[in-house]
All heavy atoms as a GROMACS GRO file, in nm:
protein
  577
    1MET      N    1   0.235   0.820  -0.331
    1MET     CA    2   0.146   0.802  -0.224
    1MET      C    3   0.214   0.702  -0.122
    1MET      O    4   0.301   0.622  -0.158
    1MET     CB    5   0.009   0.740  -0.265
    1MET     CG    6   0.008   0.598  -0.295
    1MET     SD    7  -0.160   0.544  -0.342
    1MET     CE    8  -0.200   0.446  -0.197
    2ARG      N    9   0.169   0.714   0.006
    2ARG     CA   10   0.229   0.630   0.108
    2ARG      C   11   0.142   0.499   0.120
    2ARG      O   12   0.026   0.500   0.084
    2ARG     CB   13   0.217   0.706   0.242
    2ARG     CG   14   0.276   0.643   0.361
    2ARG     CD   15   0.242   0.710   0.487
    2ARG     NE   16   0.304   0.654   0.599
    2ARG     CZ   17   0.265   0.541   0.666
    2ARG    NH1   18   0.161   0.476   0.615
    2ARG    NH2   19   0.328   0.493   0.774
    3ALA      N   20   0.209   0.393   0.160
    3ALA     CA   21   0.136   0.271   0.183
    3ALA      C   22   0.043   0.286   0.303
    3ALA      O   23   0.047   0.368   0.383
    3ALA     CB   24   0.240   0.162   0.221
    4GLY      N   25  -0.068   0.206   0.299
    4GLY     CA   26  -0.165   0.210   0.411
    4GLY      C   27  -0.101   0.154   0.540
    4GLY      O   28   0.007   0.105   0.544
    5GLN      N   29  -0.191   0.165   0.644
    5GLN     CA   30  -0.140   0.126   0.782
    5GLN      C   31  -0.104  -0.025   0.780
    5GLN      O   32  -0.175  -0.112   0.729
    5GLN     CB   33  -0.251   0.143   0.883
    5GLN     CG   34  -0.209   0.105   1.017
    5GLN     CD   35  -0.333   0.104   1.115
    5GLN    OE1   36  -0.430   0.041   1.080
    5GLN    NE2   37  -0.318   0.174   1.215
    6SER      N   38   0.013  -0.058   0.840
    6SER     CA   39   0.059  -0.198   0.841
    6SER      C   40   0.025  -0.250   0.980
    6SER      O   41  -0.012  -0.185   1.074
    6SER     CB   42   0.207  -0.203   0.824
    6SER     OG   43   0.281  -0.155   0.930
    7LEU      N   44   0.042  -0.380   0.994
    7LEU     CA   45   0.012  -0.458   1.122
    7LEU      C   46   0.109  -0.404   1.232
    7LEU      O   47   0.062  -0.383   1.350
    7LEU     CB   48   0.034  -0.603   1.102
    7LEU     CG   49  -0.076  -0.665   1.014
    7LEU    CD1   50  -0.034  -0.810   0.975
    7LEU    CD2   51  -0.217  -0.661   1.075
    8LEU      N   52   0.233  -0.378   1.193
    8LEU     CA   53   0.333  -0.328   1.286
    8LEU      C   54   0.296  -0.188   1.335
    8LEU      O   55   0.306  -0.149   1.454
    8LEU     CB   56   0.468  -0.327   1.240
    8LEU     CG   57   0.532  -0.471   1.207
    8LEU    CD1   58   0.666  -0.448   1.145
    8LEU    CD2   59   0.536  -0.541   1.336
    9GLU      N   60   0.250  -0.101   1.239
    9GLU     CA   61   0.216   0.037   1.278
    9GLU      C   62   0.094   0.040   1.367
    9GLU      O   63   0.087   0.114   1.461
    9GLU     CB   64   0.184   0.115   1.153
    9GLU     CG   65   0.306   0.148   1.067
    9GLU     CD   66   0.268   0.208   0.935
    9GLU    OE1   67   0.163   0.183   0.883
    9GLU    OE2   68   0.354   0.288   0.881
   10GLU      N   69   0.004  -0.056   1.348
   10GLU     CA   70  -0.118  -0.068   1.429
   10GLU      C   71  -0.076  -0.092   1.575
   10GLU      O   72  -0.155  -0.057   1.668
   10GLU     CB   73  -0.203  -0.178   1.376
   10GLU     CG   74  -0.340  -0.197   1.453
   10GLU     CD   75  -0.418  -0.308   1.394
   10GLU    OE1   76  -0.362  -0.423   1.380
   10GLU    OE2   77  -0.536  -0.287   1.364
   11GLU      N   78   0.032  -0.169   1.598
   11GLU     CA   79   0.078  -0.192   1.728
   11GLU      C   80   0.185  -0.094   1.781
   11GLU      O   81   0.247  -0.122   1.876
   11GLU     CB   82   0.132  -0.337   1.726
   11GLU     CG   83   0.033  -0.446   1.702
   11GLU     CD   84   0.083  -0.589   1.701
   11GLU    OE1   85   0.198  -0.607   1.755
   11GLU    OE2   86   0.024  -0.672   1.639
   12ASP      N   87   0.201   0.016   1.702
   12ASP     CA   88   0.300   0.112   1.742
   12ASP      C   89   0.441   0.061   1.749
   12ASP      O   90   0.525   0.102   1.833
   12ASP     CB   91   0.268   0.193   1.866
   12ASP     CG   92   0.152   0.280   1.857
   12ASP    OD1   93   0.131   0.332   1.750
   12ASP    OD2   94   0.072   0.299   1.956
   13ILE      N   95   0.479  -0.033   1.655
   13ILE     CA   96   0.602  -0.089   1.650
   13ILE      C   97   0.676  -0.020   1.527
   13ILE      O   98   0.623  -0.030   1.410
   13ILE     CB   99   0.612  -0.241   1.628
   13ILE    CG1  100   0.541  -0.303   1.747
   13ILE    CG2  101   0.755  -0.295   1.603
   13ILE    CD1  102   0.521  -0.453   1.738
   14LEU      N  103   0.792   0.045   1.550
   14LEU     CA  104   0.863   0.104   1.444
   14LEU      C  105   0.979   0.011   1.402
   14LEU      O  106   1.066  -0.017   1.484
   14LEU     CB  107   0.923   0.234   1.487
   14LEU     CG  108   1.007   0.305   1.395
   14LEU    CD1  109   0.936   0.335   1.264
   14LEU    CD2  110   1.068   0.436   1.457
   15SER      N  111   0.977  -0.038   1.283
   15SER     CA  112   1.075  -0.141   1.239
   15SER      C  113   1.142  -0.071   1.118
   15SER      O  114   1.086  -0.045   1.022
   15SER     CB  115   1.017  -0.269   1.199
   15SER     OG  116   1.109  -0.353   1.145
   16THR      N  117   1.279  -0.057   1.127
   16THR     CA  118   1.349   0.005   1.017
   16THR      C  119   1.450  -0.098   0.957
   16THR      O  120   1.522  -0.060   0.864
   16THR     CB  121   1.432   0.126   1.070
   16THR    OG1  122   1.518   0.090   1.173
   16THR    CG2  123   1.338   0.234   1.114
   17ASN      N  124   1.451  -0.217   1.011
   17ASN     CA  125   1.538  -0.320   0.953
   17ASN      C  126   1.488  -0.362   0.821
   17ASN      O  127   1.379  -0.422   0.811
   17ASN     CB  128   1.544  -0.440   1.050
   17ASN     CG  129   1.635  -0.548   0.996
   17ASN    OD1  130   1.678  -0.549   0.877
   17ASN    ND2  131   1.686  -0.630   1.089
   18PRO      N  132   1.556  -0.333   0.707
   18PRO     CA  133   1.503  -0.367   0.567
   18PRO      C  134   1.476  -0.521   0.554
   18PRO      O  135   1.392  -0.560   0.471
   18PRO     CB  136   1.609  -0.320   0.484
   18PRO     CG  137   1.719  -0.263   0.553
   18PRO     CD  138   1.682  -0.276   0.698
   19LEU      N  139   1.544  -0.600   0.628
   19LEU     CA  140   1.526  -0.750   0.610
   19LEU      C  141   1.389  -0.786   0.673
   19LEU      O  142   1.330  -0.891   0.629
   19LEU     CB  143   1.639  -0.831   0.673
   19LEU     CG  144   1.781  -0.807   0.614
   19LEU    CD1  145   1.881  -0.883   0.695
   19LEU    CD2  146   1.772  -0.850   0.468
   20PHE      N  147   1.344  -0.719   0.773
   20PHE     CA  148   1.223  -0.759   0.839
   20PHE      C  149   1.093  -0.700   0.762
   20PHE      O  150   0.990  -0.753   0.766
   20PHE     CB  151   1.220  -0.696   0.991
   20PHE     CG  152   1.102  -0.733   1.060
   20PHE    CD1  153   1.083  -0.870   1.093
   20PHE    CD2  154   1.009  -0.645   1.091
   20PHE    CE1  155   0.976  -0.917   1.171
   20PHE    CE2  156   0.892  -0.685   1.169
   20PHE     CZ  157   0.876  -0.820   1.209
   21LEU      N  158   1.121  -0.594   0.680
   21LEU     CA  159   1.005  -0.528   0.616
   21LEU      C  160   0.938  -0.621   0.514
   21LEU      O  161   0.820  -0.603   0.471
   21LEU     CB  162   1.050  -0.398   0.550
   21LEU     CG  163   1.091  -0.294   0.646
   21LEU    CD1  164   1.140  -0.168   0.565
   21LEU    CD2  165   0.983  -0.254   0.737
   22THR      N  166   1.004  -0.728   0.458
   22THR     CA  167   0.941  -0.820   0.366
   22THR      C  168   0.861  -0.919   0.436
   22THR      O  169   0.781  -0.994   0.379
   22THR     CB  170   1.048  -0.879   0.273
   22THR    OG1  171   1.141  -0.955   0.363
   22THR    CG2  172   1.126  -0.788   0.196
   23ASN      N  173   0.865  -0.924   0.571
   23ASN     CA  174   0.795  -1.015   0.648
   23ASN      C  175   0.637  -0.990   0.645
   23ASN      O  176   0.604  -0.868   0.649
   23ASN     CB  177   0.842  -1.015   0.789
   23ASN     CG  178   0.789  -1.126   0.881
   23ASN    OD1  179   0.672  -1.164   0.864
   23ASN    ND2  180   0.870  -1.172   0.972
   24ARG      N  181   0.556  -1.083   0.635
   24ARG     CA  182   0.409  -1.063   0.632
   24ARG      C  183   0.357  -0.994   0.760
   24ARG      O  184   0.242  -0.953   0.759
   24ARG     CB  185   0.333  -1.191   0.603
   24ARG     CG  186   0.353  -1.241   0.460
   24ARG     CD  187   0.329  -1.140   0.351
   24ARG     NE  188   0.196  -1.096   0.349
   24ARG     CZ  189   0.151  -0.992   0.280
   24ARG    NH1  190   0.237  -0.916   0.212
   24ARG    NH2  191   0.032  -0.960   0.284
   25ASP      N  192   0.440  -0.987   0.864
   25ASP     CA  193   0.399  -0.914   0.989
   25ASP      C  194   0.387  -0.774   0.956
   25ASP      O  195   0.336  -0.697   1.044
   25ASP     CB  196   0.500  -0.935   1.100
   25ASP     CG  197   0.496  -1.084   1.155
   25ASP    OD1  198   0.390  -1.146   1.133
   25ASP    OD2  199   0.593  -1.123   1.225
   26ASP      N  200   0.442  -0.719   0.850
   26ASP     CA  201   0.433  -0.583   0.816
   26ASP      C  202   0.336  -0.560   0.696
   26ASP      O  203   0.330  -0.460   0.625
   26ASP     CB  204   0.573  -0.535   0.766
   26ASP     CG  205   0.577  -0.378   0.761
   26ASP    OD1  206   0.522  -0.316   0.855
   26ASP    OD2  207   0.633  -0.325   0.665
   27ALA      N  208   0.242  -0.652   0.686
   27ALA     CA  209   0.133  -0.644   0.578
   27ALA      C  210   0.030  -0.536   0.614
   27ALA      O  211   0.030  -0.487   0.731
   27ALA     CB  212   0.069  -0.781   0.555
   28LEU      N  213  -0.054  -0.499   0.520
   28LEU     CA  214  -0.163  -0.409   0.550
   28LEU      C  215  -0.271  -0.464   0.653
   28LEU      O  216  -0.299  -0.575   0.647
   28LEU     CB  217  -0.232  -0.370   0.424
   28LEU     CG  218  -0.156  -0.279   0.325
   28LEU    CD1  219  -0.250  -0.258   0.201
   28LEU    CD2  220  -0.106  -0.157   0.386
   29THR      N  221  -0.316  -0.367   0.737
   29THR     CA  222  -0.429  -0.398   0.818
   29THR      C  223  -0.552  -0.383   0.736
   29THR      O  224  -0.548  -0.337   0.622
   29THR     CB  225  -0.433  -0.313   0.938
   29THR    OG1  226  -0.454  -0.177   0.895
   29THR    CG2  227  -0.316  -0.323   1.027
   30THR      N  228  -0.664  -0.417   0.793
   30THR     CA  229  -0.792  -0.392   0.721
   30THR      C  230  -0.814  -0.245   0.705
   30THR      O  231  -0.859  -0.202   0.596
   30THR     CB  232  -0.914  -0.448   0.811
   30THR    OG1  233  -0.895  -0.581   0.835
   30THR    CG2  234  -1.044  -0.424   0.742
   31LEU      N  235  -0.777  -0.166   0.798
   31LEU     CA  236  -0.777  -0.019   0.783
   31LEU      C  237  -0.687   0.027   0.676
   31LEU      O  238  -0.722   0.117   0.595
   31LEU     CB  239  -0.742   0.051   0.916
   31LEU     CG  240  -0.728   0.207   0.907
   31LEU    CD1  241  -0.858   0.276   0.864
   31LEU    CD2  242  -0.677   0.262   1.036
   32GLY      N  243  -0.572  -0.032   0.664
   32GLY     CA  244  -0.475   0.000   0.558
   32GLY      C  245  -0.532  -0.021   0.424
   32GLY      O  246  -0.509   0.058   0.324
   33VAL      N  247  -0.599  -0.132   0.405
   33VAL     CA  248  -0.662  -0.170   0.279
   33VAL      C  249  -0.769  -0.060   0.249
   33VAL      O  250  -0.778  -0.007   0.130
   33VAL     CB  251  -0.727  -0.308   0.279
   33VAL    CG1  252  -0.812  -0.334   0.163
   33VAL    CG2  253  -0.622  -0.410   0.292
   34VAL      N  254  -0.848  -0.028   0.340
   34VAL     CA  255  -0.955   0.082   0.321
   34VAL      C  256  -0.890   0.213   0.281
   34VAL      O  257  -0.933   0.278   0.195
   34VAL     CB  258  -1.045   0.093   0.447
   34VAL    CG1  259  -1.130   0.210   0.436
   34VAL    CG2  260  -1.121  -0.042   0.469
   35GLN      N  261  -0.775   0.241   0.351
   35GLN     CA  262  -0.709   0.366   0.322
   35GLN      C  263  -0.664   0.380   0.174
   35GLN      O  264  -0.686   0.480   0.107
   35GLN     CB  265  -0.588   0.394   0.412
   35GLN     CG  266  -0.623   0.415   0.556
   35GLN     CD  267  -0.503   0.417   0.645
   35GLN    OE1  268  -0.406   0.333   0.621
   35GLN    NE2  269  -0.508   0.482   0.758
   36VAL      N  270  -0.604   0.268   0.128
   36VAL     CA  271  -0.549   0.262  -0.008
   36VAL      C  272  -0.670   0.271  -0.108
   36VAL      O  273  -0.662   0.339  -0.215
   36VAL     CB  274  -0.462   0.134  -0.030
   36VAL    CG1  275  -0.420   0.129  -0.176
   36VAL    CG2  276  -0.342   0.152   0.063
   37GLU      N  277  -0.776   0.192  -0.080
   37GLU     CA  278  -0.889   0.198  -0.169
   37GLU      C  279  -0.953   0.336  -0.176
   37GLU      O  280  -0.998   0.372  -0.289
   37GLU     CB  281  -0.994   0.091  -0.126
   37GLU     CG  282  -0.948  -0.052  -0.146
   37GLU     CD  283  -1.037  -0.151  -0.082
   37GLU    OE1  284  -1.121  -0.115   0.003
   37GLU    OE2  285  -1.032  -0.274  -0.131
   38ASP      N  286  -0.959   0.402  -0.064
   38ASP     CA  287  -1.013   0.537  -0.066
   38ASP      C  288  -0.935   0.628  -0.144
   38ASP      O  289  -0.985   0.715  -0.215
   38ASP     CB  290  -1.020   0.601   0.084
   38ASP     CG  291  -1.136   0.530   0.164
   38ASP    OD1  292  -1.213   0.464   0.105
   38ASP    OD2  293  -1.138   0.546   0.289
   39VAL      N  294  -0.794   0.617  -0.140
   39VAL     CA  295  -0.712   0.703  -0.225
   39VAL      C  296  -0.733   0.673  -0.372
   39VAL      O  297  -0.737   0.764  -0.447
   39VAL     CB  298  -0.565   0.684  -0.178
   39VAL    CG1  299  -0.472   0.753  -0.281
   39VAL    CG2  300  -0.536   0.736  -0.047
   40CYS      N  301  -0.744   0.542  -0.402
   40CYS     CA  302  -0.778   0.512  -0.546
   40CYS      C  303  -0.907   0.581  -0.589
   40CYS      O  304  -0.910   0.632  -0.706
   40CYS     CB  305  -0.784   0.356  -0.562
   40CYS     SG  306  -0.630   0.273  -0.543
   41THR      N  307  -1.008   0.575  -0.511
   41THR     CA  308  -1.130   0.637  -0.550
   41THR      C  309  -1.122   0.784  -0.563
   41THR      O  310  -1.167   0.845  -0.665
   41THR     CB  311  -1.239   0.612  -0.445
   41THR    OG1  312  -1.259   0.466  -0.428
   41THR    CG2  313  -1.372   0.674  -0.472
   42GLU      N  314  -1.045   0.851  -0.472
   42GLU     CA  315  -1.013   0.989  -0.481
   42GLU      C  316  -0.939   1.030  -0.612
   42GLU      O  317  -0.971   1.128  -0.679
   42GLU     CB  318  -0.937   1.038  -0.360
   42GLU     CG  319  -0.919   1.190  -0.352
   42GLU     CD  320  -1.038   1.270  -0.324
   42GLU    OE1  321  -1.134   1.217  -0.271
   42GLU    OE2  322  -1.041   1.392  -0.364
   43LEU      N  323  -0.840   0.953  -0.649
   43LEU     CA  324  -0.760   0.984  -0.761
   43LEU      C  325  -0.846   0.967  -0.890
   43LEU      O  326  -0.839   1.045  -0.981
   43LEU     CB  327  -0.637   0.878  -0.765
   43LEU     CG  328  -0.529   0.900  -0.671
   43LEU    CD1  329  -0.424   0.791  -0.672
   43LEU    CD2  330  -0.468   1.036  -0.681
   44MET      N  331  -0.928   0.856  -0.895
   44MET     CA  332  -1.011   0.840  -1.012
   44MET      C  333  -1.115   0.946  -1.019
   44MET      O  334  -1.142   0.997  -1.130
   44MET     CB  335  -1.081   0.702  -1.001
   44MET     CG  336  -0.981   0.585  -1.028
   44MET     SD  337  -1.053   0.419  -1.034
   44MET     CE  338  -1.106   0.395  -0.862
   45THR      N  339  -1.170   0.995  -0.906
   45THR     CA  340  -1.259   1.108  -0.910
   45THR      C  341  -1.195   1.227  -0.965
   45THR      O  342  -1.264   1.307  -1.038
   45THR     CB  343  -1.311   1.132  -0.769
   45THR    OG1  344  -1.375   1.021  -0.722
   45THR    CG2  345  -1.413   1.248  -0.762
   46LYS      N  346  -1.072   1.250  -0.941
   46LYS     CA  347  -0.993   1.368  -0.990
   46LYS      C  348  -0.944   1.352  -1.128
   46LYS      O  349  -0.871   1.435  -1.183
   46LYS     CB  350  -0.889   1.407  -0.890
   46LYS     CG  351  -0.940   1.460  -0.759
   46LYS     CD  352  -0.826   1.502  -0.666
   46LYS     CE  353  -0.898   1.554  -0.539
   46LYS     NZ  354  -0.804   1.620  -0.451
   47GLY      N  355  -0.967   1.235  -1.186
   47GLY     CA  356  -0.925   1.209  -1.326
   47GLY      C  357  -0.773   1.181  -1.334
   47GLY      O  358  -0.710   1.188  -1.438
   48ILE      N  359  -0.713   1.135  -1.218
   48ILE     CA  360  -0.569   1.100  -1.223
   48ILE      C  361  -0.558   0.948  -1.259
   48ILE      O  362  -0.615   0.861  -1.188
   48ILE     CB  363  -0.506   1.131  -1.077
   48ILE    CG1  364  -0.511   1.278  -1.058
   48ILE    CG2  365  -0.362   1.078  -1.077
   48ILE    CD1  366  -0.474   1.311  -0.915
   49ASN      N  367  -0.487   0.923  -1.363
   49ASN     CA  368  -0.472   0.789  -1.412
   49ASN      C  369  -0.330   0.742  -1.426
   49ASN      O  370  -0.261   0.780  -1.531
   49ASN     CB  371  -0.537   0.773  -1.550
   49ASN     CG  372  -0.674   0.717  -1.552
   49ASN    OD1  373  -0.709   0.648  -1.450
   49ASN    ND2  374  -0.748   0.738  -1.649
   50PRO      N  375  -0.271   0.688  -1.322
   50PRO     CA  376  -0.125   0.651  -1.333
   50PRO      C  377  -0.102   0.544  -1.445
   50PRO      O  378  -0.189   0.462  -1.466
   50PRO     CB  379  -0.085   0.598  -1.196
   50PRO     CG  380  -0.212   0.555  -1.139
   50PRO     CD  381  -0.318   0.646  -1.196
   51SER      N  382   0.016   0.541  -1.504
   51SER     CA  383   0.040   0.441  -1.608
   51SER      C  384   0.134   0.336  -1.559
   51SER      O  385   0.158   0.234  -1.615
   51SER     CB  386   0.096   0.508  -1.732
   51SER     OG  387   0.218   0.574  -1.703
   52VAL      N  388   0.193   0.354  -1.437
   52VAL     CA  389   0.289   0.262  -1.379
   52VAL      C  390   0.280   0.278  -1.222
   52VAL      O  391   0.250   0.389  -1.172
   52VAL     CB  392   0.432   0.281  -1.432
   52VAL    CG1  393   0.491   0.421  -1.382
   52VAL    CG2  394   0.515   0.168  -1.391
   53VAL      N  395   0.303   0.173  -1.153
   53VAL     CA  396   0.307   0.175  -1.009
   53VAL      C  397   0.442   0.125  -0.970
   53VAL      O  398   0.477   0.012  -1.002
   53VAL     CB  399   0.196   0.092  -0.950
   53VAL    CG1  400   0.211   0.091  -0.793
   53VAL    CG2  401   0.060   0.125  -0.988
   54LYS      N  402   0.518   0.214  -0.899
   54LYS     CA  403   0.651   0.174  -0.845
   54LYS      C  404   0.638   0.154  -0.696
   54LYS      O  405   0.574   0.233  -0.625
   54LYS     CB  406   0.763   0.273  -0.886
   54LYS     CG  407   0.786   0.290  -1.024
   54LYS     CD  408   0.900   0.372  -1.057
   54LYS     CE  409   0.922   0.381  -1.203
   54LYS     NZ  410   1.041   0.460  -1.235
   55TYR      N  411   0.699   0.052  -0.645
   55TYR     CA  412   0.692   0.037  -0.494
   55TYR      C  413   0.812  -0.030  -0.443
   55TYR      O  414   0.894  -0.094  -0.515
   55TYR     CB  415   0.569  -0.055  -0.468
   55TYR     CG  416   0.567  -0.180  -0.556
   55TYR    CD1  417   0.618  -0.298  -0.495
   55TYR    CD2  418   0.514  -0.185  -0.678
   55TYR    CE1  419   0.617  -0.420  -0.576
   55TYR    CE2  420   0.514  -0.306  -0.753
   55TYR     CZ  421   0.572  -0.418  -0.697
   55TYR     OH  422   0.572  -0.533  -0.767
   56SER      N  423   0.835  -0.021  -0.309
   56SER     CA  424   0.939  -0.099  -0.242
   56SER      C  425   0.900  -0.238  -0.217
   56SER      O  426   0.784  -0.277  -0.238
   56SER     CB  427   0.980  -0.023  -0.111
   56SER     OG  428   0.901  -0.060  -0.007
   57LEU      N  429   0.995  -0.318  -0.168
   57LEU     CA  430   0.965  -0.465  -0.146
   57LEU      C  431   0.912  -0.487  -0.005
   57LEU      O  432   0.893  -0.601   0.038
   57LEU     CB  433   1.091  -0.540  -0.170
   57LEU     CG  434   1.143  -0.537  -0.312
   57LEU    CD1  435   1.270  -0.626  -0.324
   57LEU    CD2  436   1.038  -0.595  -0.407
   58ALA      N  437   0.876  -0.377   0.071
   58ALA     CA  438   0.819  -0.389   0.203
   58ALA      C  439   0.670  -0.452   0.177
   58ALA      O  440   0.610  -0.417   0.078
   58ALA     CB  441   0.803  -0.267   0.266
   59SER      N  442   0.633  -0.538   0.264
   59SER     CA  443   0.502  -0.604   0.251
   59SER      C  444   0.379  -0.512   0.238
   59SER      O  445   0.303  -0.530   0.145
   59SER     CB  446   0.475  -0.704   0.370
   59SER     OG  447   0.570  -0.800   0.366
   60LYS      N  448   0.382  -0.404   0.311
   60LYS     CA  449   0.276  -0.305   0.304
   60LYS      C  450   0.279  -0.236   0.181
   60LYS      O  451   0.168  -0.199   0.117
   60LYS     CB  452   0.285  -0.217   0.427
   60LYS     CG  453   0.396  -0.123   0.430
   60LYS     CD  454   0.397  -0.035   0.552
   60LYS     CE  455   0.518   0.049   0.555
   60LYS     NZ  456   0.530   0.130   0.681
   61CYS      N  457   0.391  -0.210   0.120
   61CYS     CA  458   0.401  -0.143  -0.008
   61CYS      C  459   0.359  -0.237  -0.120
   61CYS      O  460   0.289  -0.189  -0.218
   61CYS     CB  461   0.544  -0.093  -0.036
   61CYS     SG  462   0.597   0.028   0.089
   62ILE      N  463   0.393  -0.359  -0.116
   62ILE     CA  464   0.353  -0.452  -0.224
   62ILE      C  465   0.199  -0.468  -0.216
   62ILE      O  466   0.132  -0.466  -0.316
   62ILE     CB  467   0.416  -0.592  -0.200
   62ILE    CG1  468   0.566  -0.588  -0.231
   62ILE    CG2  469   0.353  -0.702  -0.285
   62ILE    CD1  470   0.647  -0.704  -0.191
   63ASP      N  471   0.140  -0.483  -0.095
   63ASP     CA  472   0.000  -0.491  -0.077
   63ASP      C  473  -0.069  -0.364  -0.136
   63ASP      O  474  -0.163  -0.376  -0.214
   63ASP     CB  475  -0.046  -0.508   0.065
   63ASP     CG  476  -0.007  -0.641   0.120
   63ASP    OD1  477   0.039  -0.731   0.045
   63ASP    OD2  478  -0.007  -0.655   0.247
   64SER      N  479  -0.011  -0.250  -0.107
   64SER     CA  480  -0.074  -0.121  -0.147
   64SER      C  481  -0.067  -0.110  -0.299
   64SER      O  482  -0.164  -0.074  -0.368
   64SER     CB  483   0.003  -0.004  -0.090
   64SER     OG  484  -0.026   0.001   0.053
   65ALA      N  485   0.052  -0.147  -0.355
   65ALA     CA  486   0.073  -0.146  -0.508
   65ALA      C  487  -0.030  -0.236  -0.573
   65ALA      O  488  -0.085  -0.203  -0.682
   65ALA     CB  489   0.211  -0.176  -0.537
   66ASN      N  490  -0.050  -0.348  -0.516
   66ASN     CA  491  -0.146  -0.449  -0.577
   66ASN      C  492  -0.288  -0.392  -0.578
   66ASN      O  493  -0.360  -0.413  -0.682
   66ASN     CB  494  -0.143  -0.580  -0.507
   66ASN     CG  495  -0.019  -0.660  -0.541
   66ASN    OD1  496   0.039  -0.648  -0.647
   66ASN    ND2  497   0.030  -0.742  -0.455
   67ILE      N  498  -0.329  -0.321  -0.468
   67ILE     CA  499  -0.460  -0.270  -0.468
   67ILE      C  500  -0.475  -0.156  -0.570
   67ILE      O  501  -0.576  -0.149  -0.638
   67ILE     CB  502  -0.490  -0.207  -0.325
   67ILE    CG1  503  -0.504  -0.326  -0.227
   67ILE    CG2  504  -0.619  -0.133  -0.322
   67ILE    CD1  505  -0.502  -0.284  -0.074
   68VAL      N  506  -0.375  -0.067  -0.581
   68VAL     CA  507  -0.376   0.034  -0.671
   68VAL      C  508  -0.383  -0.020  -0.820
   68VAL      O  509  -0.465   0.025  -0.900
   68VAL     CB  510  -0.252   0.131  -0.665
   68VAL    CG1  511  -0.243   0.228  -0.777
   68VAL    CG2  512  -0.258   0.205  -0.527
   69ALA      N  513  -0.304  -0.116  -0.847
   69ALA     CA  514  -0.295  -0.176  -0.982
   69ALA      C  515  -0.428  -0.242  -1.015
   69ALA      O  516  -0.479  -0.220  -1.124
   69ALA     CB  517  -0.179  -0.277  -0.989
   70ASN      N  518  -0.488  -0.302  -0.917
   70ASN     CA  519  -0.619  -0.373  -0.944
   70ASN      C  520  -0.730  -0.278  -0.963
   70ASN      O  521  -0.813  -0.291  -1.049
   70ASN     CB  522  -0.653  -0.481  -0.841
   70ASN     CG  523  -0.566  -0.601  -0.854
   70ASN    OD1  524  -0.516  -0.633  -0.952
   70ASN    ND2  525  -0.534  -0.665  -0.735
   71ARG      N  526  -0.734  -0.182  -0.867
   71ARG     CA  527  -0.849  -0.085  -0.868
   71ARG      C  528  -0.846   0.010  -0.995
   71ARG      O  529  -0.944   0.058  -1.043
   71ARG     CB  530  -0.852  -0.003  -0.740
   71ARG     CG  531  -0.884  -0.080  -0.610
   71ARG     CD  532  -1.031  -0.096  -0.587
   71ARG     NE  533  -1.103   0.030  -0.604
   71ARG     CZ  534  -1.174   0.084  -0.518
   71ARG    NH1  535  -1.194   0.026  -0.395
   71ARG    NH2  536  -1.243   0.198  -0.538
   72MET      N  537  -0.719   0.050  -1.028
   72MET     CA  538  -0.702   0.150  -1.129
   72MET      C  539  -0.656   0.090  -1.262
   72MET      O  540  -0.626   0.165  -1.354
   72MET     CB  541  -0.609   0.259  -1.075
   72MET     CG  542  -0.655   0.328  -0.950
   72MET     SD  543  -0.550   0.459  -0.902
   72MET     CE  544  -0.611   0.587  -1.009
   73MET      N  545  -0.652  -0.037  -1.264
   73MET     CA  546  -0.617  -0.114  -1.383
   73MET      C  547  -0.485  -0.070  -1.442
   73MET      O  548  -0.470  -0.024  -1.558
   73MET     CB  549  -0.722  -0.110  -1.493
   73MET     CG  550  -0.851  -0.181  -1.442
   73MET     SD  551  -0.977  -0.188  -1.563
   73MET     CE  552  -1.033  -0.024  -1.592
   74VAL      N  553  -0.378  -0.075  -1.354
   74VAL     CA  554  -0.239  -0.029  -1.392
   74VAL      C  555  -0.151  -0.155  -1.380
   74VAL      O  556  -0.159  -0.231  -1.290
   74VAL     CB  557  -0.188   0.078  -1.301
   74VAL    CG1  558  -0.053   0.120  -1.335
   74VAL    CG2  559  -0.289   0.195  -1.292
   75ARG      N  560  -0.053  -0.162  -1.466
   75ARG     CA  561   0.042  -0.264  -1.457
   75ARG      C  562   0.151  -0.236  -1.361
   75ARG      O  563   0.190  -0.116  -1.348
   75ARG     CB  564   0.112  -0.289  -1.603
   75ARG     CG  565   0.019  -0.348  -1.698
   75ARG     CD  566   0.087  -0.380  -1.826
   75ARG     NE  567   0.193  -0.475  -1.806
   75ARG     CZ  568   0.275  -0.518  -1.894
   75ARG    NH1  569   0.262  -0.478  -2.019
   75ARG    NH2  570   0.369  -0.613  -1.858
   76THR      N  571   0.192  -0.317  -1.285
   76THR     CA  572   0.305  -0.304  -1.188
   76THR      C  573   0.440  -0.352  -1.242
   76THR      O  574   0.441  -0.430  -1.334
   76THR     CB  575   0.283  -0.376  -1.052
   76THR    OG1  576   0.250  -0.514  -1.073
   76THR    CG2  577   0.156  -0.316  -0.983
   0.00000   0.00000   0.00000
C-alpha cells in the first residue's frame, strides 16, 4: 500500500532527495492519517491480515507503518 498524504504533498511540493524524506516536514497530514486508517478498516473487513509491515525510512512511510501495525496488531 502507499503511504498517506504527507505535509509536502499537501503543499504540492515534490521532494525526491532521500536525505530530506526522513525530515518530519514529510510526515503525514491529518488527511493522510485518515487515509491509512480507512485502508486498515477496509483490509480487516476483507479478512486481510498481514503478518509483517515493511516500509521505507521516509517519515510518511514510518507514520503509515505505525498506524497499520497498531490498528492491525502487526509487528514492524
